[in-house]
C-alpha positions as CSV (number, residue, x, y, z in Angstrom):
1,X,12.1,15.7,3.3
2,X,8.5,14.7,4.3
3,X,7.5,11.6,6.2
4,X,3.9,10.5,7.0
5,X,3.2,7.8,9.6
6,X,-0.4,6.7,9.0
7,X,-2.4,4.5,11.4
8,X,-5.6,3.1,9.9
9,X,-8.4,1.1,11.3
10,X,-11.6,1.1,13.2
11,X,-11.1,1.2,17.0
12,X,-14.7,0.0,17.5
13,X,-13.9,-3.4,15.8
14,X,-11.2,-4.8,18.2
15,X,-8.0,-5.7,16.3
16,X,-9.1,-3.7,13.3
17,X,-7.9,-0.6,15.3
18,X,-4.3,-1.8,15.9
19,X,-2.9,0.8,13.4
20,X,-4.6,3.6,15.2
21,X,-3.4,2.4,18.6
22,X,0.1,2.0,17.3
23,X,0.5,5.5,15.9
24,X,-1.1,7.0,19.0
25,X,1.4,5.3,21.2
26,X,4.3,6.2,18.8
27,X,3.3,9.8,19.0
28,X,3.0,9.6,22.8
29,X,6.3,7.9,23.4
30,X,8.7,9.4,20.8
31,X,9.8,12.9,19.8
32,X,9.9,13.2,16.0
33,X,11.2,16.0,13.8
34,X,8.6,18.6,12.5
35,X,8.8,17.1,9.0
36,X,7.4,13.8,10.3
37,X,3.6,13.9,10.5
38,X,1.8,11.2,12.5
39,X,-1.8,10.7,11.4
40,X,-4.7,8.8,13.1
41,X,-6.4,8.0,9.8
42,X,-9.1,5.9,11.3
43,X,-11.3,4.8,8.4
44,X,-11.2,8.2,6.7
45,X,-10.0,7.0,3.3
46,X,-9.9,9.9,0.8
47,X,-9.7,12.5,3.5
48,X,-6.0,11.5,3.9
49,X,-5.1,12.1,0.2
50,X,-3.7,15.6,0.6
51,X,-1.8,14.6,3.8
52,X,0.0,11.7,2.2
53,X,0.6,13.2,-1.3
54,X,4.2,13.6,-2.3
55,X,5.5,12.1,0.9
56,X,9.1,10.8,0.7
57,X,8.0,8.0,3.0
58,X,4.5,6.8,3.8
59,X,4.7,4.4,6.7
60,X,1.4,2.7,7.4
61,X,0.3,0.7,10.5
62,X,-2.7,-1.5,10.0
63,X,-4.3,-4.9,10.7
64,X,-3.5,-7.3,7.9
65,X,-4.9,-10.7,7.2
66,X,-2.3,-12.9,5.7
67,X,-2.6,-16.6,4.8
68,X,-0.8,-18.9,7.1
69,X,-0.2,-16.2,9.8
70,X,-1.3,-16.5,13.5
71,X,-3.0,-13.7,15.4
72,X,-0.4,-11.2,16.5
73,X,2.1,-12.1,13.7
74,X,3.6,-9.0,12.3
75,X,4.3,-8.6,8.5
76,X,6.2,-5.9,6.6
77,X,5.5,-5.2,3.0
78,X,6.7,-2.4,0.9
79,X,6.3,-0.6,-2.5
80,X,5.2,-3.1,-5.2
81,X,4.3,-5.8,-2.6
82,X,1.6,-3.5,-1.4
83,X,-0.1,-3.4,-4.8
84,X,-0.3,-7.2,-4.8
85,X,-1.7,-7.2,-1.2
86,X,-4.6,-4.9,-2.2
87,X,-5.8,-7.4,-4.9
88,X,-7.5,-9.3,-2.1
89,X,-9.7,-7.6,0.4
90,X,-8.4,-8.3,3.8
91,X,-9.5,-5.3,5.9
92,X,-12.9,-3.6,6.2
93,X,-11.5,-0.1,5.3
94,X,-9.0,-1.4,2.8
95,X,-10.9,-0.2,-0.3
96,X,-10.6,3.3,1.0
97,X,-6.8,3.1,1.5
98,X,-6.2,1.4,-1.8
99,X,-8.3,4.0,-3.5
100,X,-6.3,6.8,-1.9
101,X,-3.0,5.3,-3.0
102,X,-4.4,4.7,-6.5
103,X,-5.6,8.4,-6.6
104,X,-2.2,9.5,-5.7
105,X,-0.6,7.5,-8.5
106,X,-3.2,8.8,-11.0
107,X,-2.6,12.4,-10.0
108,X,1.2,12.0,-10.0
109,X,1.5,12.7,-6.3
110,X,2.2,9.2,-5.0
111,X,4.5,8.8,-2.0
112,X,8.0,7.9,-3.1
113,X,8.3,5.0,-0.7
114,X,5.4,3.1,1.0
115,X,5.9,0.6,3.8
116,X,3.1,-1.2,5.6
117,X,3.6,-2.8,9.0
118,X,0.6,-5.1,9.4
119,X,-0.6,-7.3,12.3
120,X,-2.6,-10.5,11.9
121,X,-5.9,-9.9,13.7
122,X,-7.6,-12.4,16.0
123,X,-11.0,-10.7,15.9
124,X,-13.0,-7.9,14.3
125,X,-15.8,-8.3,16.8
126,X,-17.4,-5.1,18.1
127,X,-15.1,-4.1,21.0
128,X,-13.1,-1.1,21.9
129,X,-10.0,-3.0,22.9
130,X,-7.5,-5.2,21.2
131,X,-7.5,-8.9,21.8
132,X,-4.8,-10.2,24.1
133,X,-2.8,-11.7,21.2
134,X,-2.7,-8.4,19.4
135,X,-2.3,-6.2,22.5
136,X,0.8,-8.3,23.4
137,X,2.6,-7.4,20.2
138,X,1.7,-3.6,20.1
139,X,5.1,-2.7,21.6
140,X,6.8,-4.7,18.8
141,X,4.7,-2.9,16.2
142,X,5.8,0.5,17.6
143,X,9.5,-0.7,17.7
144,X,9.1,-1.7,14.0
145,X,7.7,1.7,13.1
146,X,10.6,3.4,14.9
147,X,13.1,1.1,13.1
148,X,11.6,2.0,9.7
149,X,11.9,5.7,10.5
150,X,15.5,5.3,11.7
151,X,16.4,3.3,8.6
152,X,14.9,6.1,6.5
153,X,17.1,8.6,8.3
154,X,14.7,10.1,10.8
155,X,16.2,11.0,14.2
156,X,13.9,9.5,16.8
157,X,14.1,10.2,20.6
158,X,12.2,8.6,23.4
159,X,10.2,11.3,25.3
160,X,11.1,11.6,29.0
161,X,8.7,9.7,31.3
162,X,6.3,11.9,33.1
């Protein structure tokens, strides 16, 4: 089994970086099996292709603009829902991620299951910190990532406090 947890976003653009912050904290707080790879994908796009190819689960954390949502609202979409989400550009790096997933499908190496945990941003202004609304839900985003891993059969343990 192979699981990839991918955080995407630009940490120089405030809430756009929430996915990167989420996977960084996940990796810091939890011990995961060797077959679970946690990736800070930043805005790297196609550079992640080989790392997500043929994963049994690709779990993505990202900012996600959704109609009717308030800043800090968390949304979960999976599999075919993700294709519909990519039809509208809602994130500055999204084309790169949608291109990577499309390339995986085209090459026959698509992840078997894809889940995205997205957070409605308050701002994409130039800033190296999350807005208060999004920072307040970061622990919930991490909890949702852990819950997705556990639901998939991954044994997750909190690391001992230093």
